[in-house]
C-alpha positions as CSV (number, residue, x, y, z in Angstrom):
1,M,11.1,-120.5,-41.7
2,S,13.2,-120.0,-45.1
3,D,15.9,-123.0,-45.7
4,D,18.9,-120.1,-44.5
5,S,17.5,-119.6,-41.1
6,R,19.3,-122.1,-38.8
7,P,17.9,-126.2,-38.8
8,M,16.4,-128.4,-36.3
9,L,18.7,-130.8,-36.8
10,D,21.5,-130.3,-39.0
11,V,23.8,-133.5,-40.9
12,R,27.0,-132.8,-42.1
13,G,28.6,-135.7,-43.6
14,L,27.5,-139.0,-42.3
15,Q,29.3,-141.5,-42.8
16,V,28.0,-145.4,-42.3
17,K,30.2,-148.4,-42.4
18,Y,29.0,-152.1,-42.3
19,G,32.5,-153.3,-42.0
20,H,34.1,-152.6,-45.0
21,I,30.7,-151.4,-47.0
22,E,29.9,-147.8,-46.6
23,A,26.2,-148.0,-46.5
24,V,26.1,-143.6,-46.1
25,K,28.9,-141.7,-48.0
26,G,29.0,-138.3,-46.1
27,I,25.2,-137.1,-46.5
28,D,23.9,-133.6,-45.5
29,L,20.6,-133.0,-44.0
30,R,19.0,-130.5,-43.1
31,L,15.2,-130.1,-41.1
32,H,13.7,-127.3,-39.8
33,A,11.0,-126.9,-37.2
34,G,7.6,-127.6,-37.7
35,K,8.3,-128.8,-41.3
36,V,8.3,-132.4,-43.1
37,T,11.2,-133.2,-44.9
38,T,11.4,-136.8,-46.5
39,L,13.9,-138.8,-47.5
40,V,13.0,-141.4,-50.5
41,G,14.9,-143.8,-52.5
42,A,15.0,-147.7,-53.7
43,N,15.1,-150.9,-51.2
44,G,19.4,-150.3,-50.1
45,A,19.9,-147.2,-50.9
46,G,20.9,-146.4,-47.1
47,K,17.5,-144.4,-45.9
48,S,16.4,-146.9,-43.0
49,T,20.4,-146.9,-42.2
50,T,20.6,-142.9,-42.0
51,L,17.9,-143.0,-39.2
52,L,19.3,-145.7,-37.7
53,A,22.0,-144.1,-37.5
54,L,20.5,-140.3,-36.3
55,S,18.6,-142.3,-33.3
56,G,21.7,-143.6,-32.4
57,L,21.3,-146.5,-33.0
58,V,24.2,-147.9,-35.4
59,A,27.1,-145.8,-35.5
60,K,28.5,-143.2,-37.1
61,A,32.0,-143.9,-39.2
62,A,31.8,-139.6,-39.4
63,G,29.8,-136.8,-39.7
64,R,28.9,-134.3,-37.2
65,V,25.7,-134.2,-35.8
66,T,23.4,-131.2,-34.3
67,F,20.5,-130.8,-33.0
68,D,18.8,-127.7,-31.6
69,G,22.4,-126.2,-31.6
70,R,23.3,-129.4,-29.4
71,D,25.9,-131.9,-30.8
72,I,24.3,-135.3,-30.1
73,T,26.2,-137.3,-32.5
74,A,27.9,-139.6,-29.9
75,L,24.9,-139.2,-27.5
76,A,23.5,-143.0,-26.3
77,P,19.7,-143.8,-27.7
78,H,17.7,-143.2,-24.8
79,R,19.2,-140.1,-24.6
80,I,18.6,-139.1,-27.7
81,V,14.9,-139.7,-27.2
82,A,14.9,-137.7,-23.9
83,G,16.2,-134.7,-25.8
84,G,13.6,-135.5,-28.2
85,V,13.9,-137.0,-31.3
86,V,11.6,-140.2,-30.8
87,Q,12.0,-143.0,-34.1
88,V,9.3,-144.8,-35.2
89,A,11.0,-148.2,-36.5
90,E,10.5,-150.0,-39.6
91,G,8.5,-152.9,-39.1
92,R,6.2,-151.0,-35.9
93,A,8.0,-153.2,-33.0
94,T,4.9,-153.6,-30.5
95,L,4.7,-155.2,-27.4
96,T,2.3,-157.9,-29.0
97,T,1.1,-159.6,-25.8
98,L,0.5,-156.1,-23.9
99,T,-2.6,-154.2,-24.2
100,V,-2.8,-151.4,-27.4
101,R,-3.1,-149.2,-23.7
102,E,0.1,-150.9,-21.8
103,N,1.9,-150.0,-25.6
104,L,0.4,-146.3,-25.4
105,E,1.5,-146.4,-21.4
106,L,5.3,-147.3,-22.0
107,G,6.0,-145.0,-24.6
108,G,5.3,-142.2,-22.5
109,Y,7.4,-144.0,-19.8
110,T,10.4,-141.6,-19.5
111,R,8.7,-138.9,-19.7
112,R,9.0,-136.2,-16.1
113,D,5.7,-134.7,-16.7
114,G,2.9,-134.8,-14.8
115,A,-0.2,-138.1,-14.7
116,A,-2.9,-135.2,-16.1
117,E,-0.2,-134.4,-19.0
118,R,0.5,-137.9,-19.9
119,A,-3.6,-138.0,-19.7
120,R,-4.0,-135.8,-21.9
121,D,-1.7,-136.9,-24.8
122,L,-3.3,-140.7,-24.7
123,E,-7.0,-138.2,-25.2
124,R,-4.9,-136.8,-27.8
125,V,-3.6,-140.0,-29.6
126,Y,-7.0,-141.8,-29.3
127,T,-8.7,-138.9,-30.6
128,L,-6.1,-139.2,-34.1
129,F,-6.0,-142.5,-34.1
130,P,-10.2,-143.4,-33.1
131,R,-9.6,-147.5,-33.7
132,L,-7.3,-147.1,-30.7
133,K,-9.6,-146.3,-27.9
134,E,-11.6,-149.3,-29.8
135,R,-9.4,-151.9,-29.4
136,E,-7.9,-150.7,-26.4
137,S,-8.3,-153.7,-23.6
138,G,-7.1,-155.8,-26.4
139,L,-3.7,-157.1,-26.7
140,A,-1.5,-155.1,-29.7
141,G,-1.1,-158.6,-31.5
142,N,-4.1,-159.1,-32.5
143,L,-4.5,-155.9,-34.4
144,S,-4.3,-155.9,-38.5
145,G,-0.8,-153.8,-40.0
146,G,-2.7,-151.0,-40.3
147,E,-3.8,-150.6,-36.9
148,Q,0.1,-151.6,-35.7
149,Q,1.1,-149.1,-37.6
150,M,-1.0,-146.3,-36.1
151,L,0.4,-147.7,-32.7
152,A,4.2,-147.6,-33.0
153,I,3.3,-144.1,-34.3
154,G,1.1,-143.1,-31.1
155,R,3.2,-144.4,-29.0
156,A,6.1,-142.2,-30.3
157,L,4.1,-139.5,-29.2
158,M,3.1,-140.3,-25.7
159,A,6.9,-139.8,-25.5
160,K,6.8,-136.0,-26.9
161,P,9.0,-135.8,-29.1
162,R,9.5,-132.2,-31.0
163,L,11.2,-134.4,-33.7
164,L,9.4,-137.4,-34.8
165,L,11.7,-139.8,-37.6
166,L,9.1,-141.9,-39.2
167,D,10.8,-145.3,-40.9
168,E,9.1,-146.4,-43.8
169,P,5.1,-146.4,-42.5
170,S,3.2,-147.4,-45.5
171,M,5.5,-150.4,-45.6
172,G,2.9,-154.1,-46.3
173,L,0.0,-151.6,-45.9
174,A,-3.2,-151.3,-48.3
175,P,-3.4,-148.1,-50.1
176,I,-6.7,-147.3,-48.2
177,I,-4.5,-147.8,-44.9
178,V,-1.6,-145.6,-46.2
179,Q,-4.3,-142.5,-47.4
180,E,-5.5,-142.8,-43.8
181,I,-1.8,-142.9,-41.8
182,F,-0.5,-140.1,-44.4
183,R,-3.7,-138.0,-43.9
184,T,-2.8,-138.7,-40.1
185,L,0.8,-137.6,-40.3
186,R,-0.5,-134.7,-42.5
187,E,-2.8,-133.3,-39.4
188,I,0.0,-134.0,-36.7
189,N,2.4,-131.6,-38.8
190,R,-0.4,-129.3,-38.6
191,Q,-0.2,-129.4,-34.7
192,G,3.0,-128.2,-34.9
193,L,5.7,-131.5,-34.7
194,T,8.1,-132.3,-36.8
195,I,8.3,-135.1,-39.1
196,F,11.4,-136.6,-40.8
197,L,10.1,-139.1,-42.7
198,V,11.4,-142.1,-44.6
199,E,9.7,-144.0,-47.6
200,Q,9.8,-145.9,-50.5
201,N,6.7,-144.8,-51.5
202,V,7.8,-142.0,-53.3
203,R,4.6,-139.9,-54.6
204,Q,2.8,-140.2,-50.9
205,A,6.0,-138.4,-49.4
206,L,6.6,-136.0,-51.7
207,K,3.0,-135.0,-51.8
208,I,3.2,-133.9,-47.9
209,A,6.9,-133.0,-47.7
210,D,7.9,-129.0,-47.8
211,R,11.4,-131.1,-48.5
212,G,13.1,-133.9,-49.8
213,Y,16.2,-135.4,-50.6
214,V,17.1,-138.5,-52.7
215,I,19.5,-141.3,-51.7
216,E,20.8,-143.5,-54.3
217,T,23.2,-146.5,-53.2
218,G,24.3,-144.1,-49.9
219,R,24.2,-140.8,-51.5
220,I,22.2,-137.7,-52.1
221,V,21.8,-137.2,-55.9
222,L,18.5,-134.5,-55.9
223,E,16.9,-132.0,-53.7
224,G,14.3,-129.7,-52.9
225,S,10.7,-128.7,-52.0
226,G,8.4,-132.1,-52.3
227,R,6.5,-130.7,-55.2
228,E,9.5,-129.9,-57.2
229,L,10.9,-133.7,-56.8
230,L,7.4,-134.4,-57.9
231,D,7.5,-132.6,-61.4
232,D,11.7,-133.2,-61.5
233,P,11.7,-135.8,-64.7
234,K,14.9,-138.2,-63.0
235,V,12.3,-138.6,-59.6
236,R,10.0,-139.1,-62.6
237,D,11.6,-141.2,-64.4
238,A,13.4,-143.2,-61.6
239,Y,10.6,-143.7,-59.1
240,L,7.2,-142.2,-60.3
241,G,7.3,-144.8,-63.6
242,G,7.3,-141.5,-66.4
C-alpha cells in the first residue's frame, strides 16, 4: 500500500497539554494497514503521551484522529478498544495475583465471538510465546520482566486488535530478550497485524519499521522509511552513536 492511499489511522494536528505545558505540539501521523510504523525519540520527547492520546487515556487539546475513516477523537478508551485499537502499556501492567492464563483470558473479555474462537487465539498466543504455555498456571507476578512483556503483548492480542499500539516494549529487558520480543513483533506483523511502535531503542525499532517518525520536544522533526531514517546522518548522530 502506498503512502498516498488512505491510512488506517490518520492523526492531524494532535496536541496534548499538561496544564500550561504543551507535551505534543500539533503532530501529524499516518499509519497504513499491514505495516509497522514507529515513533522514536529521547525520553520526554512526547512518545508515550502520543500513544495515550490515541488510546483516549489522556485528553487531546486539539487535533483529529480517524481510524478506518471513522472519527475516534473523542471516544472513550473502552470504545476505542472495542473498535480494534489496543495498546500495550509501558511497564507491562500485568495482573500479578492472577495466573498467566487468567491474564490472557481477561484480554478477550470484551469479545463477542464464541469460546472456540477465543480458545484458538489463546493457542496462537502460546505458539508465539511458548514460555507462557509453560507457565500458564503460575502467577503472573512470578514471571521475569521479559515474560511479563510477552504476557502483556499476548493479553493485547487476545482482544483481537486490528491495530496494536506498543509503548516501549524493550524497556528494562536484557538484549537477548529484546531480540526475541522484536522477532515476535515481526512475526505478528507478517501474520497481518498493523503495529504502531513507540520506542527509545531507535535502532531496533527502525530495523523492523516500514515507516518511522522522529519526535523531539513534542514535534515531528523527521519522517521516512525505516531504512531511510537508519541511514540519516541526523538520526545516526543523535540516537545511534554516529
